N, C-alpha and C positions, 0 to 999 in steps of 0.2 A: 912275386907269385902269391904270397899269403894275403897281401892287401887285395889283389884282384879276386882271389877266391872268396874273401870275406864280402866284398862288394857283390859278387855274383850270388852268394847264398842269401844275402840280405834282400837283393832285388827279386830273386826267384821266389822267396818266401812271402812276398808282399801280398799275394792273393789279388783278387779283382783284376788279374792280368787280362783275362779274356774279355772282361767288360770294358776295361780302359783302352784296350788296343783299338786303334782306328778312330778313337774319339778326338775331337779338338782338344788341345792341351788344357785350355782354360776349363772346359767342361769336365775333363778327366780329373783335374785337380780339385774341382768343386765336389765331384762325386766321392773322391777319396777322403776329403776333409769331412764329409757328412757321416763317416763311420769311424769308429775307434781304431786307433793304431796301437797294437800291443807293445810296440817298441818306442813310442813317442816319449820325449822328455817332458816331465811334469814337475812342478814345484811341490815339495813335500810340506804342505801346510804353509805356515809363515816362516819356515826355516830358510836358510840360504842353499839348501840342497836341491839340486836338479837331478831327478832320478828317472829311470826308465819305468814305463807303466808296468811291465813285467819284472818281477824280482825272482831270482832263483833261490828257493829255500833249500837248506842242506840238512834239515833235521827230521826227516821222516822216521818216526818211531825212534826218536833220539833220547838217550839217557846214559849216564855214566861215561860220558865222552865217547859215545858210539852212536851211529845212526845208520839207516840204510845206505846213506851216501859214503860213510867211511867203510862200510862193509863191502861195497861194490869193488874196492881196490883202486889203486892209483891210476891205472891205465884207463879204466872206465870213467872214473871221476874226472880225470883230465879231459877226456873226450867230451864229456857232458858239459863241463865249464867252457871249454873252447867252442863247442857248438852253440852254446847259449850266447856267448859273446859275439860270435860270427853272425848270429841272427839279429843282434841288436840289444840283448839284455845287458844292462850296465849296472845293475843293482844286485847285490849278493847278500843273503841273510845267513848269519851263522850264530853260534852261541857256545859258551863254555860247555854246556850240557851235551852238545852234539859231537864235540871232538874234531870239528872240521877246520879249526884255525890253521894248522900247519899246511893244509893242502891247497888252499885257494890261490895264493900268489904263485906258487910253482906252476899251477895250471895256466896262469895268465902271464907267464914269463915273457918279457920283452914288450909288454904293454905298459905305457906310462901309468903311474898310480892315479893321476888325476883324471883318467879316462873311465873310471868305474867307482862305484860307491859301495862301502862296506857297512852293513848293519851287524852288530853283535849284542850279546846279552850277558848280564851278570846273574849267576844263580846264587841266591842268598838263603835258600831254604836248607834245612837239615836233610841229609840223604841226597841221592841223585848224582853225587860226585864221589870219586874214590876217597878223597880226604875229608875229614870232618870239619876242618877249620874253614871259616868264612872271613877272610881278611878284609881290610878296608878297601874302598873302591880304588884308591890310588895304587895300592899294591896289585890288585886284580888287573886293572887296566895296563899297568906296566908289564905284567906277564903277557897279557893279550898282544901288546905291541910286538913283543919278542917272538911269540908263537906265530903270529901272522906275518911278521917281517915288514912292518910299516911304521912310519913316523907319526901317523895320526889315524883316528877312527872317525868315520862320518856320523854314525849314530850309535849310541850305547844305551841299552835299555835295562831296566830292572825286570828280571824274567819271571813271568807267571805270578803277577800280583793278584790277590783274591780278596784281601781285607778291605772294607770300606775306610779303614783308618790307616791305610798304607802310607799316606803323606806324613803322618806323625811317626809311625813305626819305622820308616825307612829314611828319616830325615838326614841321618849322618851320611848315608850313601848319596842322597840327593845333593847335599852341600858339597861333598867331595867331587861329584861329577860336575857341578856348576863351576867349581874352582878349576877343574881340568879344561872345561870349555873356555873359560876366560883366558887360559894359557895357550889355547889352540891345539891341545892334545886331542880333544874330541870336538866335533862341530855341532852336535846336537845331542839331547838326552830325552829319555822318556820311559815308557813302561810297556810291557806286554801283558795284556789283561786277560784274566780267566774267570771273571764274574761280573755281573751287572753292577753291583755296588762299587767294585774297583773301577769300572768304566766311568760311572757317575763321578767318582772322586777325581779321576783323571781330567774330566771335562772342566771341573771347577778349580784345578790346581795350576797356578801360573807357571810353575817350574817345568811342566810338561811341554815339550816341543812336538812330540809325535807319539802315537799309540799304535801298537799292533793289536788288532781285534779280530775275532773269529766271526765270519759272516758268509752265509749262503742261503738260498731260499728254503732249505729243508730242515734247518735247525740241527744239522749234523755236526757233532763235536763243537757245539757252540755254548755260549754262556746261558742262553735261553732261546725261545722261539724268535724268529725274525721280527715279529711285530713289537717285541719288547727291546730288542737290540738296536734296531734301526733308529728310533728316536734318540738314543744316546749317541750313536755315531753322528747324527745331525747336530747334536749339542757340541760334540768335539769339533766338528767342522766350523760351527758358528763361533767357537772360541779360538779359532785360528790354529788348531792342532793339526798336524799331519795325521792321516789315517791310512795305515797299511792293513789291507784285508788278508786274513789267513783262513785256511780251511775252505777255500773257494770251491774246490771240488770234493768237499767232504772228507778230507784227509785220505784221498785216493779212492773213496768208496763209490765215486761216480765214474771211475775210469772205464767201465764197461757199459755206460748208459749215455749214448750220444745226445739224446734229447734232453736229459737233465743237465749235461755239461753246457749245452746251448742256453738253457734257461738260467743256469747259474751265472753265466757271462752276462746275459741280458739284465738279470736282476741286480747284480752287484754294480755294474757300470751305470745302470739306470738310476741308482740312488743319488748320484751326483755328489757324494761325500766321501768316497773311497779313492784315494790317490793312486795306490799301488796294489797290484794283485800279486801276492807272495805265494808261490806254489812250489811244492817240493818235487818238481819234475825229476824223474830218474832216467829218462831217455829223451834224446833230441826229438824223436817222433812224437812224444807227448807235448813238447813245446810247440811243434808245428801244428799239431791237432788243435790245441786250445787257442793258439794264435789265429787260426782260421775261423774259429767260432767268435772270437772277439771282433774280428774284422767284419762280421755280419751284423754287429750291433750298431744301430744308428745313434748318433749323438743327439741329445735332447735339443729340440728346436730353440 
């Protein structure tokens, strides 16, 4: 029954149903392929990771191992994650800072680990976490594996890099993560960037497999205005890096503006250099709403 329900939810959420009904199958498939699918599988840059276009973020207003997602309680969090998976989301974004590590796998109980992708992040700054110590990456990742309850992590990022010299300043973390990748403990590594100089450094750094970057058409909660951010995202894409877009709907500030949510979907997908839309949905209704907007965006010719 659970499998049937998931299939029903996925099919009923596809949209375009009224348009496709009654059309010849070939034409219907062509029409559907002409628009973006929020749940399609895409390759993350030149990594070996195949991820869903939509990623469920779990760090809305996150700090000190708490976020809106931990504060909603286990029952609501489980329902959100299960609803996301039922609709086709196969990529989940966490971080030590958010405190969501212990909650994801229980919500996905019974689903094989290879059916979904986990992103998480190491917090190396002072403050932000209850303890002052910042152990080596091997120690931190070992703890992450136990907290999450998994044998491997798909993508581990250095969280919130801002310095243009971060590849020099964080080299010990980088070397440790590279060693863990060679052992199969993690599958890819990269950075979550919070400044234009940090983004520029990521584009030039061979170690980087993927980057989380803030992007929307309005400059909300971004490193700078879109006209300055977009060229750097294109550099990242040209260098073979995965690009995961954050703050797509302005950290929730566009939640009550349907027109701007439409424009944000059109803008980010139209760039052609953002692989994944990472959004901190807090209700399944929000997933359905934004999925419908993504399905209205035509793929570039």
